[in-house]
C-alpha positions, 0 to 999 in steps of 0.5 A: 703431908706437912703439918698445918701451921698454927697461928699465934695470937698477937700478943700486943693486941691481947695486951691492949684488949686486957688493958681496955677491959681494966680501963672500962672499970668493969674489973676492979684490978688485975686479980678480978680480970684474971678470975674472969678470964680463967688465967693466973694473975701472973699471966695477966701481968705478963701479957700487960708487960708487953705494952711496955716493950711495944713501940708506940703507934 
């Protein structure tokens, strides 16, 4: 029986979500967003950097 294929989250979609949270003003900076999400500040930065390499839509 083959293993089920795990879906990977869409990185650009996640980056846009993070950016929207920051733009909403609810979070003062990336560090506050990281604390809220339960991830490191570096991880937030990594995700947001995807927006720089994404083609404009």
